[in-house]
C-alpha positions, 0 to 999 in steps of 0.5 A, spaced: 498 154 760 491 156 757 495 161 752 499 155 750 493 150 750 490 155 745 496 156 741 497 148 740 490 148 738 490 153 733 496 150 730 493 143 730 486 146 727 491 150 722 494 144 720 488 140 719 485 146 714 491 146 711 491 139 709 484 139 707 486 145 702 492 141 699 487 135 698 482 139 695 487 142 690 490 135 689 482 133 687 482 139 682 488 137 679 486 130 678 479 131 675 482 137 671 486 132 667 480 127 667 476 133 664 482 135 659 482 127 656 474 127 656 474 133 652 479 131 647 474 125 645 468 130 645 473 135 640 474 129 636 467 127 635 468 120 639 461 121 642 460 114 644 467 113 647 465 120 651 459 117 654 463 110 656 467 115 660 462 118 664 460 117 671 455 112 673 450 118 675 451 121 668 449 114 665 443 113 669 441 120 667 442 120 660 442 114 655 448 113 650 443 114 644 440 121 647 447 123 648 449 122 641 443 126 638 445 131 643 452 132 641 450 131 634 445 137 635 449 142 639 456 140 639 458 138 632 455 144 629 460 149 633 466 146 629 473 145 631 476 148 638 480 154 636 482 155 643 480 153 651 482 157 657 481 155 664 477 160 668 476 156 674 476 150 678 472 148 684 472 142 689 465 141 692 461 136 696 454 138 693 451 141 687 444 143 686 440 137 683 445 132 684 446 127 690 452 129 695 458 126 693 465 129 691 465 134 685 470 139 681 466 144 677 471 146 672 470 152 667 473 154 660 473 160 656 473 157 649 472 159 642 470 154 636 470 155 629 463 157 629 462 160 635 467 165 637 466 165 645 463 160 649 463 158 656 464 150 657 462 147 664 465 140 665 464 137 672 468 131 674 465 127 680 469 121 684 465 115 681 463 109 685 469 105 683 474 111 686 475 114 679 474 121 677 469 121 671 465 126 668 458 127 670 456 133 667 458 138 661 454 144 658 456 149 653 453 156 654 
């Protein structure tokens, strides 16, 4: 009897963890699509539109004016994107220096006209309105 209960409990726990994995994979796919659409705005130099599409958290930390200046100073000089390859994506509920929430950290190995190799990190988060929006973007 104990063995049967243990097996049932194990199967139940496996089912729950399997559902959690599937849910995080779905969040990763959804946020990756959001990230790609957002990156297109940045690639096209539509910096004000890209700011408009960011998460509430991002807008509270970065004004549109400072975002525009930052993109014109750091992103624009890189030139057009030559290639962008997905390196990783990971769902998490915590990030250093950010409030707890739902995030997906996505990294691309990218190449630009004026920078042969770069690592782009883009972090969509589940915003207050229930939609995934970008909360961070870094190029290294």
